[in-house]
PDB file of N, CA, C and O in Angstrom, chain B, residues numbered from 101:
ATOM      1  N   MET B 101       0.871  -1.172  -0.053  1.00  0.00           N
ATOM      2  CA  MET B 101       0.133  -0.067   0.119  1.00  0.00           C
ATOM      3  C   MET B 101       0.925   1.311  -0.022  1.00  0.00           C
ATOM      4  O   MET B 101       0.553   2.273  -0.694  1.00  0.00           O
ATOM      5  N   LEU B 102       2.023   1.227   0.700  1.00  0.00           N
ATOM      6  CA  LEU B 102       2.888   2.448   0.882  1.00  0.00           C
ATOM      7  C   LEU B 102       3.474   2.690  -0.421  1.00  0.00           C
ATOM      8  O   LEU B 102       3.612   3.840  -0.838  1.00  0.00           O
ATOM      9  N   ASP B 103       3.908   1.433  -1.244  1.00  0.00           N
ATOM     10  CA  ASP B 103       4.668   1.661  -2.553  1.00  0.00           C
ATOM     11  C   ASP B 103       3.721   2.281  -3.395  1.00  0.00           C
ATOM     12  O   ASP B 103       4.150   3.146  -4.158  1.00  0.00           O
ATOM     13  N   ILE B 104       2.445   1.995  -3.409  1.00  0.00           N
ATOM     14  CA  ILE B 104       1.419   2.486  -4.539  1.00  0.00           C
ATOM     15  C   ILE B 104       1.452   4.080  -4.113  1.00  0.00           C
ATOM     16  O   ILE B 104       1.703   4.897  -4.999  1.00  0.00           O
ATOM     17  N   ASP B 105       1.232   4.479  -2.926  1.00  0.00           N
ATOM     18  CA  ASP B 105       1.098   5.970  -2.568  1.00  0.00           C
ATOM     19  C   ASP B 105       2.313   6.659  -3.162  1.00  0.00           C
ATOM     20  O   ASP B 105       2.258   7.678  -3.849  1.00  0.00           O
ATOM     21  N   CYS B 106       3.484   5.961  -2.807  1.00  0.00           N
ATOM     22  CA  CYS B 106       4.906   6.816  -3.111  1.00  0.00           C
ATOM     23  C   CYS B 106       4.937   6.795  -4.803  1.00  0.00           C
ATOM     24  O   CYS B 106       5.361   7.742  -5.465  1.00  0.00           O
ATOM     25  N   LEU B 107       4.482   5.711  -5.303  1.00  0.00           N
ATOM     26  CA  LEU B 107       4.518   5.789  -6.869  1.00  0.00           C
ATOM     27  C   LEU B 107       3.599   7.031  -7.474  1.00  0.00           C
ATOM     28  O   LEU B 107       3.955   7.825  -8.344  1.00  0.00           O
ATOM     29  N   LEU B 108       2.213   6.987  -6.726  1.00  0.00           N
ATOM     30  CA  LEU B 108       1.296   7.915  -7.391  1.00  0.00           C
ATOM     31  C   LEU B 108       1.963   9.408  -7.085  1.00  0.00           C
ATOM     32  O   LEU B 108       1.826  10.341  -7.877  1.00  0.00           O
ATOM     33  N   LYS B 109       2.703   9.518  -5.838  1.00  0.00           N
ATOM     34  CA  LYS B 109       3.100  10.903  -5.514  1.00  0.00           C
ATOM     35  C   LYS B 109       4.394  11.293  -6.576  1.00  0.00           C
ATOM     36  O   LYS B 109       4.593  12.448  -6.950  1.00  0.00           O
ATOM     37  N   SER B 110       5.092  10.322  -6.922  1.00  0.00           N
ATOM     38  CA  SER B 110       6.261  10.517  -7.768  1.00  0.00           C
ATOM     39  C   SER B 110       5.702  10.971  -9.220  1.00  0.00           C
ATOM     40  O   SER B 110       6.016  11.978  -9.855  1.00  0.00           O
ATOM     41  N   ARG B 111       4.824   9.991  -9.555  1.00  0.00           N
ATOM     42  CA  ARG B 111       3.981  10.492 -11.063  1.00  0.00           C
ATOM     43  C   ARG B 111       3.376  11.823 -10.883  1.00  0.00           C
ATOM     44  O   ARG B 111       3.476  12.630 -11.807  1.00  0.00           O
ATOM     45  N   LYS B 112       2.758  12.145  -9.795  1.00  0.00           N
ATOM     46  CA  LYS B 112       2.165  13.544  -9.676  1.00  0.00           C
ATOM     47  C   LYS B 112       3.287  14.466  -9.812  1.00  0.00           C
ATOM     48  O   LYS B 112       3.112  15.390 -10.606  1.00  0.00           O
ATOM     49  N   ILE B 113       4.281  14.410  -9.267  1.00  0.00           N
ATOM     50  CA  ILE B 113       5.479  15.167  -9.088  1.00  0.00           C
ATOM     51  C   ILE B 113       5.956  15.363 -10.594  1.00  0.00           C
ATOM     52  O   ILE B 113       6.052  16.501 -11.054  1.00  0.00           O
ATOM     53  N   LYS B 114       6.212  14.389 -11.250  1.00  0.00           N
ATOM     54  CA  LYS B 114       6.690  14.462 -12.554  1.00  0.00           C
ATOM     55  C   LYS B 114       5.718  15.083 -13.635  1.00  0.00           C
ATOM     56  O   LYS B 114       6.155  15.652 -14.635  1.00  0.00           O
ATOM     57  N   ALA B 115       4.305  14.927 -13.355  1.00  0.00           N
ATOM     58  CA  ALA B 115       3.357  15.631 -14.123  1.00  0.00           C
ATOM     59  C   ALA B 115       3.399  17.158 -13.924  1.00  0.00           C
ATOM     60  O   ALA B 115       3.248  17.943 -14.860  1.00  0.00           O
ATOM     61  N   GLU B 116       3.629  17.562 -12.547  1.00  0.00           N
ATOM     62  CA  GLU B 116       3.767  18.971 -12.256  1.00  0.00           C
ATOM     63  C   GLU B 116       5.023  19.602 -12.943  1.00  0.00           C
ATOM     64  O   GLU B 116       4.985  20.752 -13.379  1.00  0.00           O
ATOM     65  N   LYS B 117       6.130  18.820 -13.025  1.00  0.00           N
ATOM     66  CA  LYS B 117       7.364  19.261 -13.667  1.00  0.00           C
ATOM     67  C   LYS B 117       7.101  19.590 -15.162  1.00  0.00           C
ATOM     68  O   LYS B 117       7.540  20.569 -15.765  1.00  0.00           O
ATOM     69  N   ILE B 118       6.394  18.710 -15.604  1.00  0.00           N
ATOM     70  CA  ILE B 118       6.103  18.674 -17.183  1.00  0.00           C
ATOM     71  C   ILE B 118       5.139  19.863 -17.329  1.00  0.00           C
ATOM     72  O   ILE B 118       5.236  20.492 -18.383  1.00  0.00           O
ATOM     73  N   LEU B 119       4.332  20.218 -16.540  1.00  0.00           N
ATOM     74  CA  LEU B 119       3.333  21.223 -16.606  1.00  0.00           C
ATOM     75  C   LEU B 119       4.115  22.519 -16.487  1.00  0.00           C
ATOM     76  O   LEU B 119       3.897  23.429 -17.287  1.00  0.00           O
ATOM     77  N   ASN B 120       5.104  22.654 -15.428  1.00  0.00           N
ATOM     78  CA  ASN B 120       5.931  23.809 -15.248  1.00  0.00           C
ATOM     79  C   ASN B 120       6.686  24.143 -16.486  1.00  0.00           C
ATOM     80  O   ASN B 120       6.791  25.290 -16.923  1.00  0.00           O
ATOM     81  N   ARG B 121       7.264  22.964 -17.088  1.00  0.00           N
ATOM     82  CA  ARG B 121       8.261  23.317 -18.291  1.00  0.00           C
ATOM     83  C   ARG B 121       7.306  23.821 -19.381  1.00  0.00           C
ATOM     84  O   ARG B 121       7.680  24.770 -20.071  1.00  0.00           O
ATOM     85  N   ARG B 122       6.084  23.257 -19.598  1.00  0.00           N
ATOM     86  CA  ARG B 122       5.345  23.924 -20.680  1.00  0.00           C
ATOM     87  C   ARG B 122       4.931  25.293 -20.413  1.00  0.00           C
ATOM     88  O   ARG B 122       4.646  26.027 -21.360  1.00  0.00           O
ATOM     89  N   VAL B 123       4.871  25.715 -19.181  1.00  0.00           N
ATOM     90  CA  VAL B 123       4.315  27.120 -18.766  1.00  0.00           C
ATOM     91  C   VAL B 123       5.481  27.780 -19.267  1.00  0.00           C
ATOM     92  O   VAL B 123       5.297  28.646 -20.123  1.00  0.00           O
ATOM     93  N   LEU B 124       6.691  27.521 -18.877  1.00  0.00           N
ATOM     94  CA  LEU B 124       7.921  28.299 -19.034  1.00  0.00           C
ATOM     95  C   LEU B 124       8.374  28.273 -20.549  1.00  0.00           C
ATOM     96  O   LEU B 124       9.035  29.233 -20.944  1.00  0.00           O
ATOM     97  N   MET B 125       8.112  27.386 -21.313  1.00  0.00           N
ATOM     98  CA  MET B 125       8.187  27.278 -22.868  1.00  0.00           C
ATOM     99  C   MET B 125       7.333  28.309 -23.496  1.00  0.00           C
ATOM    100  O   MET B 125       7.754  29.030 -24.400  1.00  0.00           O
ATOM    101  N   LYS B 126       6.025  28.387 -22.977  1.00  0.00           N
ATOM    102  CA  LYS B 126       4.950  29.385 -23.474  1.00  0.00           C
ATOM    103  C   LYS B 126       5.442  30.856 -23.116  1.00  0.00           C
ATOM    104  O   LYS B 126       5.349  31.738 -23.970  1.00  0.00           O
ATOM    105  N   LYS B 127       5.907  31.093 -21.993  1.00  0.00           N
ATOM    106  CA  LYS B 127       6.538  32.424 -21.524  1.00  0.00           C
ATOM    107  C   LYS B 127       7.723  32.660 -22.507  1.00  0.00           C
ATOM    108  O   LYS B 127       7.723  33.710 -23.151  1.00  0.00           O
ATOM    109  N   GLY B 128       8.546  31.930 -22.641  1.00  0.00           N
ATOM    110  CA  GLY B 128       9.682  31.941 -23.634  1.00  0.00           C
ATOM    111  C   GLY B 128       9.488  32.475 -24.879  1.00  0.00           C
ATOM    112  O   GLY B 128      10.162  33.353 -25.418  1.00  0.00           O
ATOM    113  N   ILE B 129       8.238  31.722 -25.439  1.00  0.00           N
ATOM    114  CA  ILE B 129       7.941  32.046 -26.927  1.00  0.00           C
ATOM    115  C   ILE B 129       7.300  33.325 -26.760  1.00  0.00           C
ATOM    116  O   ILE B 129       7.599  34.131 -27.642  1.00  0.00           O
ATOM    117  N   ILE B 130       6.476  33.754 -25.846  1.00  0.00           N
ATOM    118  CA  ILE B 130       5.931  35.069 -25.841  1.00  0.00           C
ATOM    119  C   ILE B 130       6.989  36.049 -25.904  1.00  0.00           C
ATOM    120  O   ILE B 130       6.863  36.964 -26.718  1.00  0.00           O
ATOM    121  N   TYR B 131       8.087  35.992 -25.117  1.00  0.00           N
ATOM    122  CA  TYR B 131       9.129  36.947 -24.951  1.00  0.00           C
ATOM    123  C   TYR B 131       9.892  36.852 -26.018  1.00  0.00           C
ATOM    124  O   TYR B 131      10.515  37.885 -26.262  1.00  0.00           O
ATOM    125  N   ILE B 132      10.076  35.884 -26.812  1.00  0.00           N
ATOM    126  CA  ILE B 132      10.856  35.999 -28.147  1.00  0.00           C
ATOM    127  C   ILE B 132      10.070  36.940 -29.011  1.00  0.00           C
ATOM    128  O   ILE B 132      10.618  37.965 -29.417  1.00  0.00           O
ATOM    129  N   PHE B 133       8.768  36.654 -29.337  1.00  0.00           N
ATOM    130  CA  PHE B 133       7.792  37.538 -30.197  1.00  0.00           C
ATOM    131  C   PHE B 133       7.844  38.937 -29.781  1.00  0.00           C
ATOM    132  O   PHE B 133       7.900  39.811 -30.646  1.00  0.00           O
ATOM    133  N   ILE B 134       7.831  39.231 -28.550  1.00  0.00           N
ATOM    134  CA  ILE B 134       7.844  40.598 -27.939  1.00  0.00           C
ATOM    135  C   ILE B 134       9.277  41.286 -28.565  1.00  0.00           C
ATOM    136  O   ILE B 134       9.394  42.331 -29.205  1.00  0.00           O
ATOM    137  N   THR B 135      10.153  40.470 -28.210  1.00  0.00           N
ATOM    138  CA  THR B 135      11.601  40.946 -28.646  1.00  0.00           C
ATOM    139  C   THR B 135      11.579  41.221 -30.042  1.00  0.00           C
ATOM    140  O   THR B 135      11.925  42.315 -30.488  1.00  0.00           O
ATOM    141  N   ALA B 136      11.105  40.073 -30.905  1.00  0.00           N
ATOM    142  CA  ALA B 136      11.321  40.316 -32.263  1.00  0.00           C
ATOM    143  C   ALA B 136      10.388  41.610 -32.739  1.00  0.00           C
ATOM    144  O   ALA B 136      10.765  42.337 -33.659  1.00  0.00           O
ATOM    145  N   PHE B 137       9.275  41.808 -32.108  1.00  0.00           N
ATOM    146  CA  PHE B 137       8.287  43.012 -32.381  1.00  0.00           C
ATOM    147  C   PHE B 137       9.166  44.270 -32.155  1.00  0.00           C
ATOM    148  O   PHE B 137       9.248  45.151 -33.011  1.00  0.00           O
ATOM    149  N   ALA B 138       9.781  44.317 -31.042  1.00  0.00           N
ATOM    150  CA  ALA B 138      10.442  45.522 -30.508  1.00  0.00           C
ATOM    151  C   ALA B 138      11.826  45.857 -31.493  1.00  0.00           C
ATOM    152  O   ALA B 138      12.241  46.982 -31.768  1.00  0.00           O
ATOM    153  N   PHE B 139      12.285  44.824 -31.842  1.00  0.00           N
ATOM    154  CA  PHE B 139      13.631  45.224 -32.889  1.00  0.00           C
ATOM    155  C   PHE B 139      13.158  45.545 -34.098  1.00  0.00           C
ATOM    156  O   PHE B 139      13.747  46.390 -34.772  1.00  0.00           O
ATOM    157  N   SER B 140      11.999  44.904 -34.565  1.00  0.00           N
ATOM    158  CA  SER B 140      11.621  44.954 -35.960  1.00  0.00           C
ATOM    159  C   SER B 140      10.958  46.464 -36.128  1.00  0.00           C
ATOM    160  O   SER B 140      11.027  47.025 -37.222  1.00  0.00           O
ATOM    161  N   THR B 141      10.344  47.065 -35.052  1.00  0.00           N
ATOM    162  CA  THR B 141       9.826  48.296 -35.208  1.00  0.00           C
ATOM    163  C   THR B 141      10.718  49.429 -34.918  1.00  0.00           C
ATOM    164  O   THR B 141      10.330  50.570 -35.167  1.00  0.00           O
ATOM    165  N   MET B 142      11.944  49.198 -34.384  1.00  0.00           N
ATOM    166  CA  MET B 142      12.856  50.092 -33.915  1.00  0.00           C
ATOM    167  C   MET B 142      13.389  50.957 -35.167  1.00  0.00           C
ATOM    168  O   MET B 142      13.506  52.181 -35.110  1.00  0.00           O
ATOM    169  N   GLU B 143      13.685  50.221 -36.252  1.00  0.00           N
ATOM    170  CA  GLU B 143      14.233  50.947 -37.458  1.00  0.00           C
ATOM    171  C   GLU B 143      13.107  51.906 -38.040  1.00  0.00           C
ATOM    172  O   GLU B 143      13.434  53.013 -38.467  1.00  0.00           O
ATOM    173  N   ILE B 144      11.796  51.491 -38.059  1.00  0.00           N
ATOM    174  CA  ILE B 144      10.822  52.524 -38.512  1.00  0.00           C
ATOM    175  C   ILE B 144      10.764  53.795 -37.537  1.00  0.00           C
ATOM    176  O   ILE B 144      10.941  54.952 -37.918  1.00  0.00           O
ATOM    177  N   VAL B 145      10.506  53.431 -36.307  1.00  0.00           N
ATOM    178  CA  VAL B 145      10.251  54.426 -35.296  1.00  0.00           C
ATOM    179  C   VAL B 145      11.651  55.392 -35.234  1.00  0.00           C
ATOM    180  O   VAL B 145      11.545  56.581 -34.936  1.00  0.00           O
ATOM    181  N   GLY B 146      12.841  54.840 -35.509  1.00  0.00           N
ATOM    182  CA  GLY B 146      13.897  55.548 -35.524  1.00  0.00           C
ATOM    183  C   GLY B 146      13.882  56.698 -36.725  1.00  0.00           C
ATOM    184  O   GLY B 146      14.271  57.852 -36.549  1.00  0.00           O
ATOM    185  N   LYS B 147      13.430  56.243 -37.812  1.00  0.00           N
ATOM    186  CA  LYS B 147      13.453  57.069 -39.080  1.00  0.00           C
ATOM    187  C   LYS B 147      12.471  58.130 -38.790  1.00  0.00           C
ATOM    188  O   LYS B 147      12.741  59.313 -38.998  1.00  0.00           O
ATOM    189  N   LEU B 148      11.194  57.689 -38.255  1.00  0.00           N
ATOM    190  CA  LEU B 148      10.373  58.775 -38.026  1.00  0.00           C
ATOM    191  C   LEU B 148      10.741  59.792 -36.878  1.00  0.00           C
ATOM    192  O   LEU B 148      10.348  60.956 -36.955  1.00  0.00           O
ATOM    193  N   ILE B 149      11.437  59.385 -35.898  1.00  0.00           N
ATOM    194  CA  ILE B 149      11.768  60.314 -34.759  1.00  0.00           C
ATOM    195  C   ILE B 149      13.060  61.117 -35.016  1.00  0.00           C
ATOM    196  O   ILE B 149      13.344  62.126 -34.370  1.00  0.00           O
ATOM    197  N   SER B 150      13.834  60.597 -36.014  1.00  0.00           N
ATOM    198  CA  SER B 150      15.381  61.060 -36.052  1.00  0.00           C
ATOM    199  C   SER B 150      15.304  62.665 -36.497  1.00  0.00           C
ATOM    200  O   SER B 150      16.309  63.368 -36.391  1.00  0.00           O
ATOM    201  N   THR B 151      14.201  63.134 -36.940  1.00  0.00           N
ATOM    202  CA  THR B 151      14.279  64.569 -37.202  1.00  0.00           C
ATOM    203  C   THR B 151      13.895  65.368 -36.066  1.00  0.00           C
ATOM    204  O   THR B 151      14.138  66.574 -36.067  1.00  0.00           O
ATOM    205  N   GLN B 152      13.225  64.718 -34.942  1.00  0.00           N
ATOM    206  CA  GLN B 152      12.986  65.413 -33.659  1.00  0.00           C
ATOM    207  C   GLN B 152      13.908  65.035 -32.659  1.00  0.00           C
ATOM    208  O   GLN B 152      14.131  65.934 -31.848  1.00  0.00           O
ATOM    209  N   ILE B 153      14.518  63.963 -32.469  1.00  0.00           N
ATOM    210  CA  ILE B 153      15.415  63.757 -31.286  1.00  0.00           C
ATOM    211  C   ILE B 153      16.768  63.138 -31.920  1.00  0.00           C
ATOM    212  O   ILE B 153      16.834  62.356 -32.868  1.00  0.00           O
ATOM    213  N   ASN B 154      17.803  63.667 -31.183  1.00  0.00           N
ATOM    214  CA  ASN B 154      19.010  63.343 -31.416  1.00  0.00           C
ATOM    215  C   ASN B 154      19.358  61.761 -31.486  1.00  0.00           C
ATOM    216  O   ASN B 154      18.809  61.105 -30.602  1.00  0.00           O
ATOM    217  N   PRO B 155      20.097  61.108 -32.298  1.00  0.00           N
ATOM    218  CA  PRO B 155      20.247  59.741 -32.245  1.00  0.00           C
ATOM    219  C   PRO B 155      20.896  59.267 -30.755  1.00  0.00           C
ATOM    220  O   PRO B 155      20.551  58.203 -30.240  1.00  0.00           O
ATOM    221  N   PHE B 156      21.676  59.990 -30.250  1.00  0.00           N
ATOM    222  CA  PHE B 156      22.394  59.642 -28.902  1.00  0.00           C
ATOM    223  C   PHE B 156      21.362  59.755 -28.021  1.00  0.00           C
ATOM    224  O   PHE B 156      21.441  58.958 -27.086  1.00  0.00           O
ATOM    225  N   GLN B 157      20.171  60.674 -28.006  1.00  0.00           N
ATOM    226  CA  GLN B 157      19.225  60.635 -26.958  1.00  0.00           C
ATOM    227  C   GLN B 157      18.374  59.482 -27.194  1.00  0.00           C
ATOM    228  O   GLN B 157      17.921  58.893 -26.213  1.00  0.00           O
ATOM    229  N   LEU B 158      18.106  59.097 -28.329  1.00  0.00           N
ATOM    230  CA  LEU B 158      17.462  57.758 -28.679  1.00  0.00           C
ATOM    231  C   LEU B 158      17.926  56.568 -28.245  1.00  0.00           C
ATOM    232  O   LEU B 158      17.251  55.655 -27.770  1.00  0.00           O
ATOM    233  N   THR B 159      19.300  56.600 -28.447  1.00  0.00           N
ATOM    234  CA  THR B 159      20.038  55.414 -27.757  1.00  0.00           C
ATOM    235  C   THR B 159      19.982  55.283 -26.387  1.00  0.00           C
ATOM    236  O   THR B 159      19.836  54.179 -25.862  1.00  0.00           O
ATOM    237  N   PHE B 160      20.095  56.404 -25.697  1.00  0.00           N
ATOM    238  CA  PHE B 160      20.160  56.510 -24.329  1.00  0.00           C
ATOM    239  C   PHE B 160      18.763  56.081 -23.726  1.00  0.00           C
ATOM    240  O   PHE B 160      18.682  55.431 -22.684  1.00  0.00           O
ATOM    241  N   ILE B 161      17.612  56.516 -24.500  1.00  0.00           N
ATOM    242  CA  ILE B 161      16.314  56.109 -24.171  1.00  0.00           C
ATOM    243  C   ILE B 161      16.025  54.459 -24.207  1.00  0.00           C
ATOM    244  O   ILE B 161      15.377  53.867 -23.344  1.00  0.00           O
ATOM    245  N   ARG B 162      16.558  53.918 -25.229  1.00  0.00           N
ATOM    246  CA  ARG B 162      16.469  52.388 -25.496  1.00  0.00           C
ATOM    247  C   ARG B 162      17.142  51.746 -24.250  1.00  0.00           C
ATOM    248  O   ARG B 162      16.622  50.852 -23.581  1.00  0.00           O
ATOM    249  N   PHE B 163      18.266  52.263 -24.034  1.00  0.00           N
ATOM    250  CA  PHE B 163      19.205  51.478 -22.976  1.00  0.00           C
ATOM    251  C   PHE B 163      18.642  51.786 -21.695  1.00  0.00           C
ATOM    252  O   PHE B 163      18.693  50.894 -20.848  1.00  0.00           O
ATOM    253  N   PHE B 164      18.009  53.100 -21.334  1.00  0.00           N
ATOM    254  CA  PHE B 164      17.408  53.299 -19.989  1.00  0.00           C
ATOM    255  C   PHE B 164      16.054  52.325 -20.012  1.00  0.00           C
ATOM    256  O   PHE B 164      15.852  51.650 -19.003  1.00  0.00           O
ATOM    257  N   ILE B 165      15.336  52.249 -20.868  1.00  0.00           N
ATOM    258  CA  ILE B 165      13.943  51.436 -20.953  1.00  0.00           C
ATOM    259  C   ILE B 165      14.582  50.078 -20.587  1.00  0.00           C
ATOM    260  O   ILE B 165      14.304  49.614 -19.481  1.00  0.00           O
ATOM    261  N   GLY B 166      15.529  49.298 -21.521  1.00  0.00           N
ATOM    262  CA  GLY B 166      16.105  48.019 -21.107  1.00  0.00           C
ATOM    263  C   GLY B 166      16.581  47.616 -19.940  1.00  0.00           C
ATOM    264  O   GLY B 166      16.465  46.485 -19.469  1.00  0.00           O
ATOM    265  N   SER B 167      17.249  48.754 -19.349  1.00  0.00           N
ATOM    266  CA  SER B 167      17.686  48.584 -17.943  1.00  0.00           C
ATOM    267  C   SER B 167      16.595  48.503 -16.957  1.00  0.00           C
ATOM    268  O   SER B 167      16.697  47.702 -16.028  1.00  0.00           O
ATOM    269  N   ILE B 168      15.554  49.263 -17.073  1.00  0.00           N
ATOM    270  CA  ILE B 168      14.410  49.161 -16.250  1.00  0.00           C
ATOM    271  C   ILE B 168      13.858  47.599 -16.377  1.00  0.00           C
ATOM    272  O   ILE B 168      13.622  46.893 -15.396  1.00  0.00           O
ATOM    273  N   PHE B 169      13.730  47.276 -17.462  1.00  0.00           N
ATOM    274  CA  PHE B 169      13.137  45.840 -17.686  1.00  0.00           C
ATOM    275  C   PHE B 169      13.937  44.710 -17.128  1.00  0.00           C
ATOM    276  O   PHE B 169      13.432  43.647 -16.769  1.00  0.00           O
ATOM    277  N   LEU B 170      15.323  45.017 -17.067  1.00  0.00           N
ATOM    278  CA  LEU B 170      16.382  44.057 -16.489  1.00  0.00           C
ATOM    279  C   LEU B 170      16.409  44.019 -15.030  1.00  0.00           C
ATOM    280  O   LEU B 170      16.800  42.969 -14.519  1.00  0.00           O
ATOM    281  N   TYR B 171      16.013  45.111 -14.171  1.00  0.00           N
ATOM    282  CA  TYR B 171      16.130  45.272 -13.001  1.00  0.00           C
ATOM    283  C   TYR B 171      14.637  45.245 -12.370  1.00  0.00           C
ATOM    284  O   TYR B 171      14.476  45.391 -11.159  1.00  0.00           O
TER     285      TYR B 171
END
């Protein structure tokens, strides 16, 4: 009886680990799409804003926003 309970618990733990991996994979895919979107729109936005903002200011803003997300 004890062996069956132990076996069921170990299977439940394995199932939870698999579900956690799937959740992490979905988060990773979402982050990849967000990053690809941000990098692909940066060139367009840069051309539109380049007449109004100095390129050094734009680069500083990009790094500032990036550092906020990292911390």
